[in-house]
Each structure stands twice: as C-alpha cells, then as structure tokens.
matplotlib code that plots the C-alpha trace (Angstrom):
import matplotlib.pyplot as plt

x = [-87.0, -90.2, -90.3, -88.6, -91.4, -91.8, -88.0, -87.7, -90.5, -88.9, -85.4, -87.0, -88.6, -85.3, -83.5, -86.1, -85.6, -81.9, -82.2, -84.5, -82.9, -79.2, -76.9, -76.8, -79.4, -79.6, -81.0, -84.3, -85.0, -84.5, -86.7, -89.5, -89.2, -89.0, -92.1, -94.0, -92.7, -93.6, -97.1, -97.4, -96.4, -99.1, -96.5, -97.3, -94.4, -93.6, -90.6, -88.4, -90.2, -89.0, -88.5, -87.9, -84.7, -84.8, -82.1, -83.4, -86.9, -85.7, -86.4, -83.0, -83.7, -85.0, -83.7, -85.2, -85.3, -85.4, -88.3, -90.5, -92.4]
y = [-16.7, -18.7, -20.0, -17.1, -16.5, -20.1, -20.5, -17.5, -18.9, -22.3, -20.9, -18.5, -21.4, -23.4, -20.4, -20.2, -23.8, -23.3, -20.1, -21.8, -25.2, -24.5, -27.2, -29.9, -32.4, -35.3, -34.6, -36.2, -33.6, -30.8, -32.6, -32.8, -29.2, -28.0, -30.0, -28.2, -24.8, -25.6, -26.5, -23.3, -21.3, -23.1, -24.9, -28.5, -30.9, -34.5, -35.9, -38.8, -39.0, -41.7, -40.1, -41.8, -40.9, -40.6, -40.5, -39.7, -40.7, -44.1, -44.8, -45.8, -46.0, -44.0, -41.6, -40.5, -36.8, -35.1, -32.8, -32.5, -29.2]
z = [-21.2, -21.7, -18.1, -16.3, -13.9, -12.7, -12.6, -10.2, -8.0, -7.8, -7.0, -4.4, -2.6, -2.7, -1.2, 1.5, 2.5, 2.6, 4.7, 7.2, 7.4, 6.8, 5.5, 8.1, 6.8, 4.4, 0.9, 1.6, 4.4, 1.9, -0.7, 1.8, 2.8, -0.8, -1.6, 1.2, -0.1, -3.7, -2.5, -0.5, -3.6, -5.7, -7.8, -8.9, -8.6, -8.3, -6.3, -7.5, -10.8, -13.2, -16.7, -20.0, -21.9, -25.6, -28.3, -31.8, -30.8, -29.4, -25.8, -24.4, -20.7, -17.7, -15.1, -11.8, -11.3, -7.9, -8.8, -11.8, -12.0]

ax = plt.figure().add_subplot(projection="3d")
ax.plot(x, y, z, "-o")
ax.set_aspect("equal")
plt.show()
C-alpha cells in the first residue's frame, strides 16, 4: 500500500484517543483530542476542511471532511 505507514500512524493515534477518552463525549471532543495526537505524532492535518467534489472533471459541489491529512 502506498500510504500504509501514515495510515497506521493515524489509526494508532485514533485508537489512543479512544483508549484514553472512552466513548462518552460528543464528536467535537474527539476531533480536538485527535488533532492534538496528530500534532504530537508529527502529522499535518486540517479539521473540518471544505473539499471540492468533481465528476468527470466538473466541479459539482463541496463536502466538509472531518480530517484531511
């Protein structure tokens, strides 16, 4: 896999957030915690990034993604 190493690092940080925080909070709390973990891991990311959606090279709208790495 082309991005296997970075994928493992991202998943590892997400698992760390879950193991420390549990499952009692709203999504925004996990997003903030994951942003901290990504930064500590040296991973560059953006939260709530607006992304263009293309269909056959035509821009047909946008979508906001939780994280862009």
